[in-house]
Every structure is written in structure tokens, then in C-alpha cells.
C-alpha positions as semicolon CSV with decimal commas, in nm:
position;residue;x (nm);y (nm);z (nm)
1;M;0,691;-0,894;-1,449
2;K;0,540;-1,228;-1,399
3;L;0,214;-1,108;-1,449
4;K;0,269;-0,988;-1,804
5;E;0,432;-1,332;-1,898
6;V;0,104;-1,490;-1,779
7;L;-0,130;-1,246;-1,977
8;K;0,071;-1,293;-2,274
9;A;0,088;-1,668;-2,272
10;D;-0,325;-1,634;-2,264
11;R;-0,358;-1,353;-2,507
12;S;-0,588;-1,261;-2,798
13;P;-0,496;-1,089;-3,095
14;A;-0,846;-0,913;-3,074
15;L;-0,757;-0,724;-2,745
16;P;-0,501;-0,424;-2,648
17;D;-0,242;-0,479;-2,422
18;R;-0,425;-0,635;-2,129
19;F;-0,173;-0,573;-1,836
20;P;-0,261;-0,206;-1,744
21;S;-0,644;-0,353;-1,646
22;W;-0,478;-0,615;-1,434
23;S;-0,225;-0,437;-1,301
24;R;-0,497;-0,140;-1,140
25;L;-0,712;-0,462;-1,036
26;M;-0,406;-0,619;-0,806
27;R;-0,319;-0,260;-0,697
28;G;-0,680;-0,167;-0,594
29;L;-0,742;-0,506;-0,432
30;N;-0,429;-0,437;-0,210
31;L;-0,541;-0,083;-0,132
32;S;-0,890;-0,146;-0,021
33;G;-0,889;-0,471;0,139
34;L;-1,174;-0,579;-0,040
35;R;-1,276;-0,959;-0,121
36;L;-1,225;-1,039;-0,461
37;E;-1,607;-1,134;-0,517
38;E;-1,656;-0,752;-0,379
39;S;-1,414;-0,606;-0,645
40;T;-1,605;-0,765;-0,909
41;N;-1,903;-0,612;-0,805
42;L;-1,817;-0,271;-0,754
43;W;-1,968;-0,015;-0,941
44;W;-1,935;0,369;-0,966
45;D;-2,283;0,420;-1,005
46;R;-2,497;0,148;-0,933
47;L;-2,673;0,169;-0,599
48;D;-2,835;-0,190;-0,631
49;S;-2,468;-0,322;-0,627
50;I;-2,184;-0,260;-0,409
51;C;-2,061;0,098;-0,492
52;I;-1,864;0,419;-0,348
53;L;-2,030;0,707;-0,224
54;N;-1,941;1,066;-0,185
55;I;-1,622;0,990;-0,378
56;D;-1,524;1,399;-0,384
57;G;-1,659;1,435;-0,045
58;R;-1,458;1,467;0,267
59;Y;-1,506;1,089;0,396
60;P;-1,631;0,856;0,099
61;V;-1,765;0,542;0,190
62;L;-1,850;0,186;0,055
63;Q;-2,219;0,097;0,057
64;I;-2,299;-0,262;0,035
65;P;-2,637;-0,351;-0,038
66;A;-2,863;-0,594;0,187
67;G;-2,829;-0,851;-0,100
68;Y;-2,451;-0,876;-0,095
69;Q;-2,434;-0,946;0,302
70;K;-2,508;-1,232;0,529
71;A;-2,689;-1,008;0,758
72;R;-2,939;-0,927;0,503
73;R;-2,922;-0,519;0,553
74;E;-2,784;-0,250;0,400
75;T;-2,459;-0,093;0,531
76;T;-2,198;0,160;0,469
77;Y;-1,848;0,129;0,553
78;S;-1,538;0,355;0,573
79;L;-1,229;0,343;0,287
80;A;-0,880;0,368;0,370
81;P;-0,737;0,704;0,270
82;D;-0,476;0,552;0,002
83;F;-0,790;0,353;-0,180
84;V;-0,963;0,703;-0,184
85;E;-0,686;0,872;-0,342
86;F;-0,648;0,562;-0,594
87;L;-1,014;0,584;-0,712
88;R;-0,971;0,986;-0,761
89;E;-0,718;0,930;-1,021
90;T;-1,005;0,798;-1,243
91;P;-1,120;1,124;-1,391
92;K;-1,503;1,235;-1,323
93;Q;-1,614;1,167;-1,651
94;Q;-1,478;0,823;-1,642
95;R;-1,655;0,696;-1,319
96;T;-1,933;0,508;-1,482
97;G;-1,983;0,146;-1,521
98;P;-1,760;-0,112;-1,279
99;V;-1,451;0,042;-1,085
100;F;-1,245;-0,289;-1,228
101;L;-1,244;-0,422;-1,579
102;P;-0,944;-0,647;-1,635
103;L;-0,924;-0,782;-1,984
104;G;-0,994;-1,143;-2,083
105;K;-0,921;-1,305;-2,402
106;T;-1,234;-1,159;-2,587
107;R;-1,382;-0,896;-2,350
108;A;-1,368;-0,770;-1,992
109;V;-1,382;-1,029;-1,710
110;R;-1,648;-1,050;-1,440
111;S;-1,567;-1,404;-1,330
112;S;-1,433;-1,425;-0,995
113;N;-1,269;-1,779;-1,076
114;Y;-1,090;-1,664;-1,382
115;I;-0,923;-1,376;-1,189
116;V;-0,847;-1,600;-0,912
117;R;-0,665;-1,823;-1,151
118;T;-0,492;-1,581;-1,341
119;I;-0,329;-1,403;-1,014
120;S;-0,255;-1,745;-0,895
121;E;-0,063;-1,811;-1,188
122;A;0,125;-1,496;-1,168
123;G;0,227;-1,569;-0,827
124;A;0,350;-1,940;-0,886
125;A;0,545;-1,783;-1,202
126;A;0,684;-1,525;-0,979
127;K;0,777;-1,752;-0,686
128;I;0,589;-1,572;-0,422
129;V;0,598;-1,788;-0,153
130;V;0,347;-1,735;0,166
131;S;0,399;-2,071;0,335
132;R;0,580;-2,396;0,343
133;D;0,495;-2,734;0,486
134;G;0,773;-2,976;0,434
135;D;0,804;-2,989;0,068
136;S;0,445;-2,820;0,028
137;V;0,472;-2,460;-0,104
138;T;0,201;-2,233;-0,121
139;Y;0,231;-1,901;-0,370
140;A;0,087;-1,574;-0,369
141;T;-0,290;-1,543;-0,457
142;A;-0,550;-1,269;-0,438
143;Q;-0,632;-1,340;-0,135
144;N;-0,262;-1,231;-0,032
145;L;-0,361;-0,886;-0,128
146;R;-0,626;-0,887;0,102
147;R;-0,411;-0,994;0,376
148;S;-0,121;-0,748;0,302
149;F;-0,383;-0,495;0,326
150;G;-0,474;-0,605;0,714
151;D;-0,110;-0,671;0,799
152;R;-0,039;-0,307;0,689
153;W;-0,296;-0,136;0,851
154;A;-0,277;-0,338;1,158
155;L;0,056;-0,140;1,218
156;T;-0,143;0,175;1,232
157;V;-0,507;0,137;1,363
158;M;-0,690;-0,055;1,651
159;P;-0,862;-0,348;1,626
160;V;-1,209;-0,240;1,618
161;V;-1,086;0,033;1,332
162;L;-0,936;-0,258;1,114
163;K;-1,258;-0,477;1,176
164;E;-1,472;-0,197;0,989
165;L;-1,195;-0,153;0,711
166;M;-1,218;-0,550;0,669
167;R;-1,575;-0,639;0,757
168;P;-1,486;-0,961;0,883
169;R;-1,789;-1,179;1,082
170;T;-1,623;-1,157;1,417
171;L;-1,340;-0,937;1,606
172;D;-1,155;-1,273;1,657
173;T;-1,063;-1,298;1,276
174;T;-0,908;-0,950;1,280
175;M;-0,708;-1,010;1,546
176;K;-0,536;-1,291;1,366
177;Y;-0,334;-0,970;1,183
178;Y;-0,238;-0,847;1,511
179;V;-0,103;-1,179;1,646
180;G;0,086;-1,287;1,337
181;Y;0,376;-1,045;1,366
182;S;0,720;-1,194;1,374
183;A;0,973;-1,113;1,659
184;E;1,161;-0,924;1,396
185;Q;0,865;-0,685;1,266
186;T;0,829;-0,604;1,647
187;A;1,187;-0,552;1,718
188;D;1,217;-0,308;1,424
189;I;0,903;-0,110;1,545
190;V;1,049;-0,096;1,921
191;W;1,414;0,001;1,779
192;Q;1,268;0,285;1,555
193;A;1,086;0,402;1,823
194;S;1,412;0,428;2,061
195;V;1,577;0,634;1,811
196;P;1,681;0,996;1,928
197;D;1,490;1,303;1,841
198;A;1,633;1,635;1,761
199;G;1,651;1,716;2,119
200;G;1,840;1,379;2,216
201;N;1,546;1,221;2,372
202;K;1,421;0,890;2,310
203;I;1,064;0,831;2,234
204;G;1,051;0,515;2,507
205;N;1,216;0,745;2,781
206;H;0,914;0,927;2,924
207;R;1,035;0,937;3,264
208;E;1,366;1,127;3,150
209;R;1,174;1,350;2,964
210;R;0,951;1,458;3,249
211;K;1,237;1,510;3,473
212;S;1,457;1,734;3,192
213;S;1,121;1,949;3,168
214;K;1,100;2,057;3,534
215;P;1,237;2,432;3,572
């Protein structure tokens, strides 16, 4: 895994294996849709910072204080279920301090710039291409983990729900995740929907199913 290679090249003998802490961060970013700056300020137990409320309740929420938002008002947001499951993997007695603590050269890292650079180096080393423009190639960065979250949930929920999960400034920003799908992705969904069920009916064949249900 290229992330391991990047971390080893920037290693310090004073610290243990750094990979698990970075792997956990990247997994968390992909499952949460958090902005990187939000993830570095996400705490288990500080209400004056971004934090998780009601983690063991039915519907845990993300609380963002007024100081972290352009609207300057405290707000709570829904969390994706798989991100909640990820958070619950942490034993209760360990749910203190920052949620994510990637290890740097000498200590835990809280610098967004350092994290951005490290993940970008890993994306380039792995040659994960996200766009091409002639001879110019753009490799995966931390931002692509958030975009992956948006692409994944756009297949499942309505735009207004995705807007709640990703918290962009406008619904127009959210809609970019819906209009960006390729014809191949759309075709794959349509063809899966047309596979016959156990009764020989196809999902898209509503008219024939209504006829067959008549006595």
C-alpha cells in the first residue's frame, strides 16, 4: 500500500507504526463526508469544538459550534449510518479527546496542511488518477475521499438528504454529485433493475405485473 511507503519515507524511530492511525483517518473521511478541517477538530467530549452527540443512541448527530460555521450559529447534522458504526468500533472507555489522531514525525498531527500533503503524496505514489487534461494528470487527494462519499450516497438518497449529510452552502453544489454520473453507471443501475425477480417479473415491468395480479 503506497500510504505505508510514504509514511516510512517520513518516519521517526521515536514513534510506533504510523499506518493504523492514518488508515483510520482516511477510512473515517470516506465514511463521514467530513471536510479535512472538520476532521482535525472533531472531538469525542468537547462541546466547544465539533463533536459527536448521542453516539450510543438511536440517531447520533454531528454538532458544529457557531465559531466553525460561516452562518455563525450552532447546528446539529445527521450522520451516515456506516460512519456511526465506524465510530462505535472505538470502546467507550477510549472515547475521549480527538476522534482522529494521525501520527506525525514526533507526535500526533493536528495540522491540516501536513495531512493534505501526506494523503496527496500517497495518491500520487499509487497513481490514482481522478482527472486528465491533455498531458496534465491530477491524482487523488483528501478531498476525493469526501467526493467519494457524495458519489456513493447520491445513488441512495434524495438531493435534500445529501445536502444535510455534506452541508454545502447551496443545493446546487449538492446536485453536482447527481449530474456527474457516466452513461455506464446509469446503464448498470437500469440493467440491474430489469433483472427478473423470483416470480419472473422485472422491476421496470409495472404494467405486466398489474395485469398478472388480476383474478
